[in-house]
N, C-alpha and C positions, 0 to 999 in steps of 0.2 A: 149281146148286141155281137156280130161275128164279121163283119165289114171292115177296112181299113177306117183308122179313124184320120179326121178330118186332118187339110194343114192349119195348126191350130193357132199360125202367126196371120196367116188369111182372112183366116176366121174375126181374130181381134182386129186387125187393119181396117175389116170392112164397115163394124159396127162402135169403130174405138169412141164415134163424137160419140152417137147417144146408148152408148157402154157409159163414155164418162156422166152425160148429163142424168142419167138415173140414176145411181150409185156414190155421187161429188155427198152427196151429205145424210147419205142412208142411218149413216152411226150415230144419228140428232135420235134414229129412232129405236136404238141398241142401245138397250143400258146398262142391258150383262155385257156384251163385247165392250162396251165404254169401260166397265168395271175391269175387266182381263186387260185392255190395255194398259189403263192409270195403274194398274201393280205392276205389269210389264216393265214400264219405266222410270217407276220409283227401283224396279233392281236393279235393271244392269246398266251397269257403267263402263263404258268406249261405245268402239264404234258399230249399228247396228244396219241391218243388211233386209230390205221389205223385199221378200221373194215373191215375183208376180206381184207385181202392185197396181199392174191394170191403169187405163186412160185415166183416171180419177186422181190416182196417185195420194185415194184417202187418206187409207195409214200410213203411212209415210206422212201426212198430213198433221194428224193428229196426233200419234208419235212426236215429231219433230217441234211441233206447238208442246208440248212437256219437257222438252229437253231433248231429247234424245238425238243427238248426230246419229243418225238415220239417211240412208243412198236406196236407191232401188233399182231391179235389176224386173226386165220385163222381153219375154220372145217378140215379143208384134214394135217392130219400129212406129207406125203411128203411133197405137197405144207411148211410149213412150216419150213419143212427141208432145202427144196432150200433157202430159202430164210432166211435162218439164217448164213447158207455157205457162201451163196454170203454176206452177210453185218453184221459180227459178232461185231459188234460196235452197232446194235438196236439188243435188246429183242421182239423175235416170238414166239409165245406159241398156242396152241392147243385149238380154243376154238368155243361154237356156239354164232353168235351172237345176239340170241334168249336168253342167258341165261348169260350175259358178264362177267368174274372172275375178277371184278372191283368196291371197293366199291360207293355207295351212294354217289354222289356229288362230286367226286372225280379226276376228270377229268376237265383239261382247254379247251380237243376239241374234237372232235370226224368226222373223215372223212372216209366217206362209199364208195370209187366209182367202181361200177356197183356192188355190193355186194347184196345189195338190190334187185338186181333181180329176186334172185333168191328165194325169197320169196314169200308163193302164197300170193293172194289179201285178203282172211282174213285173214291172219296170220301180214298183215300188221301193225296194233294199235298199238297192242301185242310188233310187235319191236320197234317200233317210244317210245313207252310207254319208252322200256326196254335204252333207247340209252337215253329216255330225265331225267331217274333214274339215269345215272351217270355223267351225266353232271352236273359241278359247276354250284352254278347260276351267270351269266353275259359270261358264256362256248357259246363254239361254234359248231353247227355242220355243216359242209359240207358233201354235201349228190350229188350223178350223180347217170342218174338211164336212158334208153331207152324209150323213146315214143314214145305211142301209147296205143292200144287200146288190148285185149283179153292179148293172151299168144304166145310167141313160141319155139320154139322146137326141136332141129336136133338130133338124132338115131345116128351120127355118125360125132365125133370129133376128131383133128388132125389125120385124115384118121385112130382109133381107135373103137372098136365098144363099146363105152360109149354113152350113152343119159345126155344133159342138156336143164334145163328147165327156161325161163325168165319172169318173168309179167313183162305188158307192163301199161307204166302212160301215163294220161298228164300234164300239167303242173297243170291245177291248183284240179287234185285229191291231187297231190303230197303236194300243199302248204295245201289243206285241210288235208290230214292224218298228214299230223306236224302238222296243230294248234289244231287240237283235240287233239295232245296229250300233248298239252299245250308248245309248243312251240310256240316265234312271231318269223314269217315268215323274214329276210331280203333282200334277194335279191333273186330273180328268171329269169333264164338263157334257153335261148335255141337254139342251132345252131344246124347247117346243119350237118347228117355227112361228114367226110375226104371220097376222095374216095376210100382209101384202110381201111373204115371201113366196121363195118357190117351199114345196110343199112338205119337203124331209125334216127329218132332226139333225143339227146343229151340232156336232162335234166341235172339243176342245181340248187341248194339251200341253201343257206345258211340259220342257225338258230339258235336262242338262247332261256333259256327255258326263263316263264314270264309266267306272270296271267292277259300281259293284249291283249292278242290276241283269245283269242273262245266267 
């Protein structure tokens, strides 16, 4: 695809309620994802940022229920409002993941489940550099993305005339981008999609800021 990518905030504002209803309970059917989040919750100590929390806020909810001091950010004002209404004990704010509103080395963890997919491939190095900036030494990033090559997109989402686009990556590319940004990759995983999911492999990396990774 070569056309300009859509206004992501507008897209998610338009589908926020439908998206929240569809995804609020999705982790119930994803034991692999729950296992990764459980292990992440056991390891992190300190503030954690859910980057691209979405209207459901379900990843933040899951981690908060396991004792994680988490807060979330998302580009969509309506999405943030819905997440905040559903989870009033968790802080949510409108922000762009390319310019996170937190100080250098201030976060013990970052979780980014299917938010970075909306970044065009040439911008990925800058995004991962931003993630590296805000993570404290010894902190951890847990990221999930769709596997594949190129880009995919739709121009009708949840029955509404709005567009969305996603960048697909292979696991070695994802790990290489993280390493180039200064991360040490701790774990890499790939799983096949569940029947109800979009038919792409699911990729996961956990990584920590380090100097021995490049």
